[in-house]
C-alpha positions in Angstrom: -16.7 30.7 -31.1 -16.6 26.9 -31.4 -14.9 24.8 -28.8 -12.0 22.7 -29.8 -14.2 19.6 -29.5 -16.5 21.1 -32.2 -13.5 21.8 -34.4 -12.5 18.2 -34.7 -15.3 15.8 -33.5 -14.2 16.1 -29.9 -10.4 16.1 -30.3 -7.8 18.5 -31.5 -4.3 17.7 -32.8 -1.1 19.4 -31.9 -1.0 20.8 -35.4 -4.5 22.2 -35.1 -4.1 23.9 -31.7 -4.0 27.7 -32.2 -0.4 28.9 -32.2 1.1 25.4 -31.9 3.7 24.1 -34.3 3.0 20.8 -36.2 4.2 17.6 -34.6 7.6 16.1 -35.6 5.8 13.3 -37.4 2.6 14.7 -38.9 -0.3 12.3 -39.3 -4.0 12.2 -39.4 -6.1 13.9 -36.8 -6.6 11.9 -33.6 -10.2 11.2 -34.3 -9.3 10.0 -37.8 -6.4 8.1 -36.3 -8.6 6.4 -33.8 -11.1 5.4 -36.4 -8.4 4.1 -38.8 -6.5 2.3 -36.1 -9.6 0.8 -34.6 -10.7 -0.5 -38.0 -7.3 -2.1 -38.6 -7.5 -3.7 -35.1 -11.0 -5.0 -35.8 -12.6 -2.6 -33.3 -15.6 -0.3 -33.7 -15.7 3.1 -32.1 -18.7 5.5 -31.9 -18.2 8.9 -30.5 -21.9 9.3 -29.9 -22.4 6.3 -27.6 -21.3 8.2 -24.5 -23.7 8.6 -21.5 -25.2 12.0 -21.2 -23.5 12.9 -17.9 -20.0 12.3 -16.6 -19.4 9.3 -14.6 -18.1 8.9 -11.0 -14.7 8.0 -9.8 -15.5 4.4 -9.4 -17.3 4.3 -12.8 -14.2 5.7 -14.4 -12.1 3.1 -12.7 -14.3 0.1 -13.5 -14.6 1.1 -17.1 -10.9 1.5 -17.6 -10.0 -1.7 -15.9 -12.8 -3.6 -17.8 -10.8 -3.0 -21.0 -8.2 -5.4 -19.6 -4.4 -5.2 -19.6 -3.3 -2.0 -21.5 0.3 -2.4 -22.7 1.7 0.3 -24.8 1.2 -0.4 -28.5 -1.9 -2.5 -27.9 -5.4 -1.6 -29.3 -6.6 -1.7 -25.7 -4.2 1.1 -24.7 -3.9 3.1 -27.8 -7.5 3.0 -29.0 -10.1 1.8 -26.4 -8.7 3.6 -23.4 -7.9 6.8 -25.3 -11.4 6.8 -26.8 -12.9 6.4 -23.4 -10.9 9.2 -21.9 -11.8 11.5 -24.8 -15.4 10.7 -24.4 -15.4 11.6 -20.7 -13.4 14.8 -21.3 -15.9 15.8 -23.9 -18.8 15.3 -21.4 -16.9 17.3 -18.8 -16.3 20.2 -21.1 -20.0 20.3 -22.0 -20.8 20.9 -18.4 -17.9 23.3 -17.6 -18.4 26.7 -16.2 -18.0 29.6 -18.7 -15.3 31.0 -16.5 -13.0 28.2 -17.7 -11.6 27.1 -21.0 -10.7 23.5 -21.8 -8.3 22.5 -24.5 -7.5 18.9 -25.5 -4.6 17.4 -27.3 -3.7 13.9 -28.3 0.1 13.8 -28.6 2.1 11.1 -30.4 5.7 11.8 -29.5 8.9 10.0 -30.7 12.2 10.4 -28.9 14.9 8.7 -26.8 16.9 9.3 -23.6 19.3 7.6 -21.3 18.8 7.0 -17.7 20.8 5.4 -14.8 17.8 3.5 -13.4 18.2 -0.3 -13.1 21.9 0.0 -13.6 21.7 2.2 -16.7 20.1 1.9 -20.1 18.8 3.8 -23.0 15.1 4.1 -24.0 13.6 4.8 -27.4 9.9 5.4 -28.1 8.0 6.0 -31.3 4.4 7.3 -31.8 3.3 6.5 -28.2 0.2 8.3 -26.8 -0.5 11.1 -24.4 -3.9 12.6 -23.8 -3.4 16.2 -22.5 -6.1 18.5 -21.2 -5.5 22.1 -20.3 -8.0 23.8 -18.0 -7.4 27.6 -17.8 -9.1 30.9 -17.2 -11.2 32.1 -20.1 -8.6 34.7 -21.0 -5.7 32.3 -20.9 -2.7 31.7 -18.5 1.0 32.0 -18.7 1.8 29.4 -16.0 0.5 26.0 -15.1 0.6 23.2 -12.6 0.7 19.7 -14.1 -1.2 16.6 -12.8 0.2 13.3 -14.1 -1.2 9.8 -14.2 -0.7 6.9 -16.6 -3.4 4.7 -18.1 -1.1 2.0 -19.5 -0.5 -1.2 -17.4 2.0 -3.9 -17.3 1.4 -7.0 -19.3 -1.3 -9.3 -17.9 -2.6 -7.0 -15.2 -5.7 -4.8 -15.3 -3.7 -2.1 -13.5 -6.4 -0.8 -11.2 -4.1 0.8 -8.7 -1.2 1.3 -11.1 -2.5 3.6 -12.4 -6.2 3.5 -13.5 -7.4 4.8 -10.1 -5.2 7.9 -10.4 -6.5 8.6 -13.9 -10.1 8.2 -12.5 -9.3 10.7 -9.7 -7.9 13.1 -12.2 -11.0 12.9 -14.4 -13.1 13.7 -11.4 -10.8 16.6 -10.3 -11.0 18.0 -13.8 -14.8 17.8 -13.7 -15.0 19.5 -10.3 -12.5 22.3 -11.1 -14.1 23.0 -14.5 -17.6 23.3 -13.0 -16.4 25.5 -10.1 -17.5 29.1 -9.9 -14.1 30.0 -8.5 -11.8 31.4 -11.1 -8.3 30.0 -11.5 -5.3 32.2 -11.6 -3.2 29.6 -13.5 -3.8 26.7 -15.8 -4.0 23.1 -14.7 -2.7 20.6 -17.2 -3.9 17.0 -16.8 -1.6 14.6 -18.5 -3.0 11.1 -19.0 0.1 9.4 -20.3 0.1 6.1 -22.1 3.6 4.7 -21.7 4.8 5.0 -18.1 5.3 1.3 -17.6 7.7 1.5 -20.6 10.2 3.0 -18.3 8.7 6.5 -18.1 8.6 7.2 -21.9 5.4 9.2 -22.2 6.3 11.7 -19.6 9.6 12.3 -21.4 7.7 12.8 -24.7 5.5 15.4 -23.0 8.0 17.4 -21.1 10.6 17.5 -23.9 8.3 18.0 -26.9 4.8 19.3 -26.0 4.3 23.1 -26.4 2.3 23.2 -23.2 5.3 21.9 -21.2 6.9 25.3 -21.2 4.0 26.6 -19.1 4.5 24.0 -16.3 6.0 25.4 -13.0 5.2 22.5 -10.7 3.6 19.1 -10.9 1.8 16.4 -8.9 2.5 12.8 -10.0 0.0 10.1 -9.0 1.5 6.6 -8.7 1.2 3.3 -6.9 3.4 0.8 -5.1 0.4 -1.0 -3.6 -3.3 -1.4 -4.0 -5.5 1.1 -2.2 -5.1 2.5 1.3 -3.5 5.9 1.9 -1.5 7.7 -0.7 1.9 8.6 0.6 3.9 11.7 -0.3 7.3 10.0 -0.8 9.2 12.6 -2.9 9.1 16.4 -3.2 11.3 19.0 -4.7 14.1 19.1 -5.6 14.3 21.9 -3.1 11.3 24.3 -3.5 10.0 24.0 0.1 7.0 26.1 -0.9 5.6 22.9 -2.6 5.7 21.0 0.7 4.0 24.0 2.4 1.3 23.9 -0.3 0.6 20.2 0.5 0.7 21.0 4.3 -1.8 23.8 3.9 -4.2 22.2 1.4 -4.2 18.4 1.9 -7.3 17.2 3.7 -5.9 13.8 4.7 -2.1 14.2 4.9 0.2 11.2 4.8 3.8 12.3 4.1 7.3 11.4 5.2 10.7 12.8 4.3 12.0 9.4 5.5 10.3 7.7 2.5 11.8 10.3 0.2 15.4 9.7 1.4 14.9 5.9 1.3 13.4 6.0 -2.2 16.0 8.3 -3.6 18.9 6.2 -2.1 18.2 3.6 -4.8 17.4 0.8 -2.3 14.0 0.2 -3.9 14.5 -0.9 -7.6 11.8 1.4 -8.9 11.2 4.8 -10.3 8.4 7.2 -11.3 7.7 10.0 -13.8 8.9 12.3 -11.0 12.5 11.6 -12.2 11.7 12.6 -15.8 10.1 15.9 -14.8 12.9 16.6 -12.4 15.8 15.6 -14.6 14.6 16.5 -18.1 12.2 19.4 -17.3 14.0 20.9 -14.2 10.5 21.2 -12.7 9.8 20.7 -9.0 6.9 18.4 -7.9 5.2 16.1 -5.4 5.2 12.3 -5.9 2.3 10.4 -4.3 1.7 6.7 -4.3 -0.7 4.1 -2.7 1.5 1.8 -0.6 -0.8 -0.7 1.1 -1.1 -4.3 -0.1 1.8 -4.3 -2.5 1.5 -8.1 -2.7 -0.8 -7.9 -5.6 0.7 -4.8 -7.3 1.5 -5.6 -11.0 -0.5 -8.8 -10.9 -3.9 -10.0 -12.2 -5.3 -9.3 -8.8 -4.9 -5.5 -9.2 -8.6 -5.1 -9.9 -11.1 -2.3 -9.2 -13.0 -4.1 -6.6 -10.0 -4.3 -4.3 -9.7 -0.5 -4.1 -12.1 0.9 -1.5 -14.3 3.8 -2.3 -12.9 5.5 0.8 -9.4 5.3 -0.7 -10.5 6.9 -3.9 -12.4 9.6 -2.1 -9.4 10.4 0.2 -7.1 10.6 -2.8 -9.5 12.8 -4.6 -9.9 15.2 -1.7 -6.2 15.6 -1.4 -5.4 16.0 -5.1 -8.3 18.5 -5.7 -7.3 20.6 -2.7 -3.6 20.7 -3.6 -4.2 21.5 -7.3 -6.7 24.2 -6.4 -4.2 25.7 -4.0 -1.4 25.7 -6.5 -3.6 27.0 -9.3 -4.5 30.0 -7.2 -1.1 30.5 -5.7 1.0 33.6 -6.3 4.1 31.5 -5.8 3.5 29.3 -8.9 4.3 32.2 -11.3 7.7 32.8 -9.8 8.5 29.4 -8.3 12.2 29.7 -9.1 12.5 32.5 -6.5 11.5 30.0 -3.8 14.1 27.4 -4.6 16.1 27.4 -1.4 16.9 24.2 0.4 15.1 21.1 1.4 12.3 20.5 3.9 11.8 18.3 6.9 8.3 17.0 6.8 6.3 14.3 8.4 2.7 13.7 9.3 1.5 13.0 12.8 -0.7 9.9 12.6 -2.4 11.2 9.5 -3.9 14.2 11.4 -1.6 17.0 10.3 1.9 17.5 8.8 4.8 19.2 10.5 7.2 20.8 8.1 10.1 23.2 8.4 13.3 24.0 6.4 16.2 21.6 6.7 18.5 24.5 7.9 16.1 25.1 10.8 16.1 21.3 11.4 19.9 21.4 11.6 19.7 24.2 14.2 17.2 22.3 16.3 19.2 19.1 16.1 22.4 20.7 17.2 20.5 22.5 20.0 19.3 19.0 21.2 22.9 17.7 20.9 24.1 20.6 23.1 21.5 19.8 25.7 22.7 16.2 25.9 26.3 17.4 26.1 25.4 19.7 29.0 23.4 17.0 30.7 26.1 14.3 30.4 29.0 16.7 30.9 27.5 17.8 34.3 27.4 14.2 35.4 30.9 13.3 34.2 32.4 16.4 35.9 30.4 16.4 39.1 32.4 15.3 42.1 29.6 13.1 43.4 29.7 11.0 40.2 33.5 10.9 40.1 33.6 9.1 43.4 31.0 6.7 42.3 33.2 5.7 39.3 30.4 7.0 37.0 32.7 7.6 34.1 34.1 4.1 34.1 30.6 2.5 34.5 29.3 4.7 31.7 31.9 3.7 29.2 31.7 0.0 30.3 27.9 0.3 29.9 28.4 1.8 26.4 30.6 -1.2 25.5 28.1 -3.7 26.9 25.2 -2.0 25.0 27.1 -2.0 21.7 28.0 -5.7 22.2 24.4 -6.6 23.0 23.2 -4.9 19.8 26.0 -6.4 17.7 25.4 -9.9 19.0 21.7 -9.5 18.6 22.2 -8.6 14.9 24.6 -11.4 14.3 22.2 -13.9 16.0 19.3 -13.0 13.8 21.5 -13.0 10.7 22.8 -16.5 11.5 19.2 -17.7 11.8 18.2 -15.9 8.5 21.1 -17.3 6.6 20.4 -20.8 7.9 16.7 -20.5 6.9 17.7 -19.3 3.5 20.2 -22.2 3.0 17.7 -24.9 3.8 15.2 -23.5 1.3 12.6 -22.0 3.8 13.1 -18.4 2.8 10.0 -16.1 2.8 8.1 -18.3 5.3 6.8 -15.0 6.8 5.5 -13.6 3.5 2.0 -14.8 4.0 2.2 -14.7 7.8 4.1 -11.6 9.0 3.8 -12.6 12.7 6.2 -15.5 11.9 9.1 -13.0 11.3 8.3 -11.2 14.6 8.2 -14.5 16.5 11.4 -15.7 14.9 13.7 -12.7 14.4 12.1 -10.2 16.8 12.1 -12.6 19.8 15.7 -13.7 19.0 16.9 -10.1 18.9 15.2 -9.1 22.2 16.3 -12.3 24.0 19.9 -11.7 23.0 19.9 -8.1 24.2 18.4 -9.2 27.5 20.8 -12.1 27.9 23.9 -9.9 27.4 22.7 -7.4 30.0 21.7 -10.1 32.4 25.2 -11.5 32.3 26.6 -8.0 32.8 24.3 -7.4 35.8 25.2 -10.8 37.4 29.0 -10.9 36.8 30.2 -7.4 36.3 27.9 -5.0 38.2 27.7 -7.2 41.2 27.6 -4.6 44.0 26.0 -1.7 42.2 22.4 -0.7 42.9 19.7 -1.3 40.3 18.6 2.3 40.4 22.2 3.5 39.8 22.7 1.1 36.9 19.3 2.1 35.4 20.4 5.7 35.3 23.8 4.7 33.8 22.2 2.7 31.0 19.6 5.4 30.3 22.5 7.8 29.8 24.2 5.3 27.5 21.1 5.1 25.3 20.8 8.8 25.3 24.5 9.1 24.2 24.2 6.6 21.4 21.0 8.3 20.0 22.8 11.6 20.3 25.7 10.2 18.3 23.3 9.1 15.5 21.6 12.5 15.6 25.0 14.2 15.1 26.1 11.9 12.3 22.8 12.2 10.4 22.6 16.0 10.7 26.2 16.3 9.6 25.4 14.3 6.5 22.5 16.7 5.8 19.8 14.0 6.0 16.4 15.4 6.8 15.3 12.2 8.4 17.6 13.1 11.3 14.5 14.5 12.9 13.7 11.0 14.1 16.9 10.8 16.1 16.1 14.3 17.5 12.7 13.0 18.7 14.5 10.0 20.3 16.9 12.3 22.1 14.7 15.3 23.1 11.7 13.5 24.6 13.6 11.0 26.7 15.9 13.7 28.0 12.9 15.9 29.0 11.2 12.9 30.6 14.4 12.1 32.6 14.7 15.6 33.8 11.0 15.7 34.9 11.1 12.4 36.8 14.6 12.7 38.2 13.5 14.5 41.4 10.8 11.8 42.1 13.4 9.1 41.4 15.8 10.6 44.1 13.0 10.9 46.6 11.0 7.7 46.2 13.2 5.4 44.1 12.2 3.5 41.0 8.7 2.7 42.1 5.4 2.4 40.3 4.9 6.2 40.2 8.3 6.7 38.5 7.7 3.9 36.0 4.2 5.4 35.1 5.6 8.9 34.5 8.6 7.5 32.6 6.3 5.5 30.3 4.0 8.5 29.8 7.0 10.7 28.8 8.3 8.1 26.4 4.8 7.7 24.8 5.3 10.2 21.9 8.6 8.8 20.5 7.4 5.2 20.8 4.1 6.0 19.2 5.7 7.8 16.3 8.3 5.0 15.9 5.6 2.3 15.8 3.7 4.4 13.2 6.8 4.8 11.1 7.7 1.1 11.4 4.3 0.1 10.3 4.7 2.1 7.1 8.2 0.6 6.5 7.0 -2.9 6.8 3.8 -2.1 4.8 6.0 -1.0 1.9 9.1 -3.3 2.2 7.6 -6.7 3.0 5.8 -7.1 -0.4 8.9 -5.7 -2.2 11.0 -8.5 -0.8 8.7 -10.9 -2.7 9.8 -9.4 -6.0 13.4 -8.4 -5.3 15.0 -11.0 -7.4 17.0 -14.2 -6.8 20.2 -12.6 -5.5 19.1 -10.8 -2.4 18.1 -13.1 0.5 14.9 -11.5 1.8 15.2 -13.2 5.2 18.6 -11.5 5.7 17.1 -8.1 4.8 14.0 -8.6 6.9 16.0 -9.9 9.9 18.3 -6.9 9.7 15.3 -4.5 9.7 13.7 -6.3 12.6 16.9 -6.3 14.5 17.3 -2.5 13.9 13.7 -1.9 15.0 14.3 -4.0 18.1 17.5 -2.2 19.0 15.8 1.2 18.7 12.6 0.2 20.6 14.5 -1.5 23.4 17.2 1.2 23.8 15.4 3.2 26.6 14.1 0.0 28.3 17.5 -1.6 28.9 17.6 0.2 32.2 14.6 -1.8 33.4 16.7 -5.0 33.1 18.9 -3.6 35.9 15.8 -2.5 37.9 14.1 -5.8 37.6 14.7 -8.6 40.2 14.9 -11.3 37.6 14.7 -11.7 33.8 14.5 -15.5 33.8 10.8 -15.8 32.9 11.1 -13.2 30.2 14.2 -15.0 28.7 12.6 -18.4 28.8 9.4 -17.1 27.2 11.2 -15.4 24.4 13.5 -18.4 23.8 10.6 -20.8 23.7 8.7 -18.7 21.2 11.8 -18.3 19.0 12.7 -22.0 19.2 9.2 -23.3 18.4 8.8 -20.8 15.5 12.3 -21.8 14.2 11.4 -25.5 14.2 8.0 -24.9 12.5 9.7 -22.8 9.8 12.4 -25.4 9.3 9.7 -28.1 8.9 8.0 -26.0 6.2 4.8 -25.4 8.2 4.4 -21.8 7.0 3.8 -21.7 3.2 5.0 -18.4 1.8 2.2 -17.8 -0.7 -1.6 -17.6 -0.7 -4.4 -17.8 -3.3 -6.9 -16.4 -0.8 -9.5 -14.4 -2.7 -9.6 -11.9 0.2 -5.9 -11.5 0.5 -3.8 -13.2 -2.2 -0.1 -13.2 -1.9 1.1 -14.8 -5.2 4.5 -15.9 -6.3 5.5 -14.0 -9.4 6.9 -15.9 -12.4 7.8 -14.7 -15.9 7.3 -17.2 -18.7 8.8 -16.3 -22.1 8.3 -18.8 -24.9 11.3 -17.8 -27.1 13.2 -19.0 -30.1 16.9 -17.9 -30.2 19.0 -17.7 -33.2 22.8 -17.1 -33.0 24.6 -16.0 -36.1 28.4 -16.1 -36.6 30.7 -13.5 -38.2 29.8 -14.7 -41.7 26.1 -14.4 -41.1 25.5 -18.1 -40.9 23.3 -19.7 -38.2 25.7 -21.1 -35.6 23.1 -22.1 -33.0 19.3 -22.2 -32.8 17.2 -23.3 -29.9 13.7 -22.8 -28.5 12.2 -23.1 -25.1 10.2 -21.4 -22.3 12.6 -19.1 -20.4 11.4 -19.0 -16.8 12.3 -16.3 -14.2 11.1 -16.5 -10.6 11.0 -13.0 -9.1 11.9 -14.0 -5.6 14.6 -15.9 -3.7 12.8 -19.3 -3.5 13.3 -20.0 -7.2 11.4 -23.0 -8.4 11.6 -25.0 -5.2 7.8 -24.7 -4.5 6.9 -25.0 -8.2 8.8 -28.3 -9.0 6.4 -30.6 -7.0 3.6 -29.3 -9.2 5.5 -29.1 -12.5 8.3 -31.8 -12.2 9.9 -30.8 -15.6 10.9 -27.4 -14.1 13.9 -28.4 -12.0 17.6 -27.8 -11.7 18.3 -30.0 -14.7 16.9 -27.3 -16.9 18.7 -24.4 -15.3 19.7 -21.8 -17.9 23.3 -21.6 -18.8 24.9 -18.2 -19.5 26.1 -17.7 -23.0 29.4 -16.1 -22.1 30.1 -14.5 -25.5 26.6 -12.9 -25.8 25.4 -9.7 -24.2 23.4 -10.2 -21.0 24.1 -14.0 -21.2 22.2 -14.4 -24.4 18.7 -14.1 -23.0 15.8 -11.9 -24.1 15.7 -9.6 -21.1 12.7 -7.3 -21.2 14.4 -4.8 -18.8 18.1 -4.9 -17.6 17.4 -6.7 -14.4 19.9 -9.5 -15.0 21.9 -8.4 -11.9 18.9 -9.1 -9.7 17.8 -12.4 -11.3 20.6 -14.9 -12.1 18.7 -18.1 -11.4 16.8 -19.0 -14.6 15.3 -22.1 -16.1 15.1 -22.9 -19.8 12.5 -25.6 -20.6 12.8 -26.9 -24.2 9.8 -26.2 -26.3 8.9 -26.1 -30.1 9.8 -23.0 -32.0 7.5 -20.0 -32.0 6.2 -18.5 -35.2 4.6 -15.1 -34.7 2.2 -13.9 -37.5 4.1 -10.6 -37.6 7.8 -11.6 -37.1 10.4 -9.0 -36.3 12.9 -8.0 -38.9 16.4 -6.7 -38.2 19.1 -6.0 -40.7 22.4 -4.1 -41.2 21.7 -1.3 -43.7 25.2 0.0 -44.1 28.7 -0.3 -42.7 31.1 2.6 -43.4 34.4 4.0 -42.3 34.2 7.5 -40.8 36.8 10.2 -41.2 37.8 9.8 -37.6 38.6 6.1 -38.1 35.6 4.5 -36.5 33.2 2.0 -38.0 29.6 3.2 -38.4 27.0 0.5 -38.4 23.4 1.5 -39.5 20.5 -0.8 -38.7 16.8 -0.9 -39.2 14.3 -2.9 -37.3 10.5 -3.6 -37.4 8.5 -5.7 -35.0 6.1 -5.7 -32.1 5.5 -2.8 -29.8 8.3 -3.9 -27.4 11.8 -4.8 -28.4 15.2 -4.9 -26.6 18.5 -4.2 -28.3 21.8 -5.4 -26.7 25.4 -4.6 -27.6 28.7 -6.0 -26.4 32.0 -4.7 -27.8 34.8 -7.2 -28.3 38.4 -6.9 -27.0 40.2 -4.0 -28.7 36.9 -2.2 -29.6 34.8 0.5 -27.9 31.4 1.9 -28.5 32.1 5.6 -29.0 28.7 7.1 -30.0 25.3 6.2 -31.3 22.1 7.9 -32.6 20.2 7.1 -29.4 19.7 9.1 -26.2 22.0 12.1 -26.0 24.5 10.4 -28.3 26.7 9.0 -25.6 26.3 5.2 -25.1 25.4 4.2 -21.5 26.3 0.8 -20.2 24.2 -1.3 -18.0 25.6 -3.3 -15.0 28.1 -5.8 -16.3 29.4 -3.6 -19.1 27.0 -4.5 -21.9 24.6 -1.9 -23.5 20.9 -2.2 -23.3 18.3 -0.3 -25.3 14.6 -0.5 -24.5 12.3 0.2 -27.5 8.6 0.6 -27.8 6.1 2.0 -30.2 2.4 2.8 -30.4 0.2 1.9 -33.4 1.2 2.8 -37.0 4.9 3.3 -36.1 7.6 3.6 -38.8 10.6 1.5 -39.2 13.2 2.0 -36.5 16.5 3.4 -37.9 19.5 3.9 -35.7 23.3 3.6 -35.9 26.2 2.9 -33.6 29.9 3.8 -34.0 32.6 1.4 -32.9 36.2 2.5 -32.4 38.5 -0.4 -33.2 41.9 -0.2 -31.5 43.1 -3.6 -32.7 41.6 -6.1 -35.2 40.2 -9.3 -33.7 39.5 -12.5 -35.7 36.1 -12.9 -34.0 34.9 -9.5 -35.0 34.5 -6.1 -33.2 30.9 -6.1 -31.8 28.1 -8.5 -31.0 24.5 -7.2 -31.2 21.2 -8.9 -30.5 17.6 -7.9 -30.7 14.6 -9.5 -28.8 11.0 -8.9 -29.9 8.4 -9.2 -27.1 4.8 -9.9 -28.0 2.7 -8.5 -25.2 -0.7 -8.3 -26.9 -2.8 -9.9 -29.6 -2.7 -13.5 -30.8 1.1 -13.5 -31.2 1.6 -13.3 -27.4 0.3 -16.8 -27.0 1.4 -20.3 -28.0 -0.2 -23.6 -27.2 2.8 -24.8 -25.3 2.9 -21.6 -23.3 -0.8 -21.9 -22.5 -0.5 -25.5 -21.5 2.5 -24.8 -19.2 0.8 -21.8 -17.6 -2.3 -23.9 -16.8 0.0 -26.3 -14.8 1.0 -23.5 -12.4 -0.7 -23.7 -9.0 -3.3 -21.0 -8.1 -1.0 -19.3 -5.6 1.3 -18.2 -8.5 1.0 -15.3 -10.9 2.7 -16.5 -14.2 3.0 -13.6 -16.6 3.5 -15.1 -20.0 4.3 -14.0 -23.5 6.1 -15.0 -26.7 9.4 -13.5 -27.8 12.1 -14.1 -30.4 15.9 -13.4 -30.1 18.4 -12.9 -32.8 22.2 -12.4 -32.3 24.7 -11.2 -34.9 28.5 -10.6 -34.9 30.1 -7.8 -37.0 
């Protein structure tokens, strides 16, 4: 019996897979398609040039990244990378164990969907590419676990971490599993998807159209939010706690946190992964993993293979192989729906092992801890001894003082952060994180100590330090208990952190209480107290490290509307409040806090003055650790048509977007022509201000610059026209359009007063608005795509002289010669080496109907 490679020169099509229906848009076989497409792109492919043995993880990674940026629709993505993957899969199959069977499919799906990510928009894709491999027992399998990576990259980035390294790991895992002498119970499907950066399109094409999708019972998605380091499990489920248990049981180097899951799913981070597609459109549970370290160079030219350590690749490979193997031999996979009951609390302990338990068990534990605190404090409040010592009064006064100290501490750092932002010195800590600690951290601590020192000196004049230390310990315990109750009541799994911050201090207090009564707050008491608090503080610092590792780089690409200093100052103040809570009592035990206050104030003041003077430059071009400023440059020609179809306005320029809060303040000294005199004006009557947004992020970036430049003239210009306009029986106007153009286009719609967009041929048929009320459609295609046909229906309630709807289409040239212009190249060369200017050509045409 011939293998599927032998049937079709190493590749099979969906139409030629036994028992599979033909694709929605039949075409030539993938090998023929590759040969034809490569010929049209001026490339030469030879399926017989492959090495005789499969390559290693790093070889895979280096080869894929050496192809260069791999945007969807480019020959680099659709031909060269696909060809390389198929080559390696063929070699792996040749060496596979006879126990296993490997099937390969190149899928070219077309479809559309709507999603509420980035404020809401609709996505349409045509003839994009998936390379799908199914490894199964020789006699077949009815169920499968899916492993997903994406081989495409953002424009102008080699995409080593995002996501070539994951595809390299998957190739190696495929090789190891296929050569294993251990039989699998279920199939493992490896999806190498070619359009994830196009807002998750390829995964949607697979899960909604591919015949193998019906076999999938669980998935593992491999992603990146940084470059190298540990891969964090930051999403699981929904529900299906058995999946977390599988990771706990199998992973060799665990790194997981339900805190990351709840933060990510809250929408605070403007990002998403294929996890959402499999969850929402496939109703399949899964595990989402991502590299999080060194996010400063994520999605930049610095995301190269040499920056990913071999240890990181090996670690990820060990984990993925172990978890996939566990799932592929698990009895639970076949009937996974039976185990869908509730969420899991899970967290790793310093990367050594993972603690996981059902959330309902977590709630019971949390409320038991709350009851212990209630009994502990209730005994004190009701005990006659404490009544005579006015304990109740001192307790509630102490609670008020503590809350005031925390509130004033937060206000203080926010005032500093706002001032720093207003004088144009935002992000001074971006390249020197210690600056934020010295500025905001010291200010927060100093303010807390200052308030309590005043309380000690002027309010608790005659009270003993030992008594006050006990009062303020109880106050901190009470506050943390309040947080624990609130978080548990809201059903948040991350409430376990508050449980740790209540249970361990309470146990410590009960253990040292006898020694405190007998010997006072001496050295022995302090030593035992610190030892008992070691676990919550160690875990808190471990968690805080992960938070700053992830969030600090994100603040350098969070747009022009969110002051990053305010965000970071708030996080640092919150961390300071938590870490200082059980040490407030030492302020009342100490003889004097003067030296501490002076030292903190001096450090804060000196840092503040240095920041104000611009000493700390935010960015770095260091080859060892670059921290670039991200800038988008779009050389665009805009054409605005009136209701009669005549050109009302036409202009051309380089549209400039800085992706952080500092705007162009650091760029202007190097490129004087980019200043506030060329700030972009919003076209009030045009959707999304009349600019060629690639994604609907206009609500995050409202400071733009438009530098006049000559018109662009792509060799393959985009074409857009109204095919028909007709009245429907239900009294709406149906407008049918057709468009052709580059691999990436954006379509925008704004209805006029008295008109509404009732339905369209995109997504599920119901129009989805983006933030601001306009409609945004993201379109992309692979090679050899057909003309894009679509229609919209407008319900007109009252006639308006200026028409019923405004539409616009932008064509983005991300690859080939059309992506460049001499003016764009000249401008890009002027940017300093600590920037990452991502540049391309685009056209924009607006019409009124």
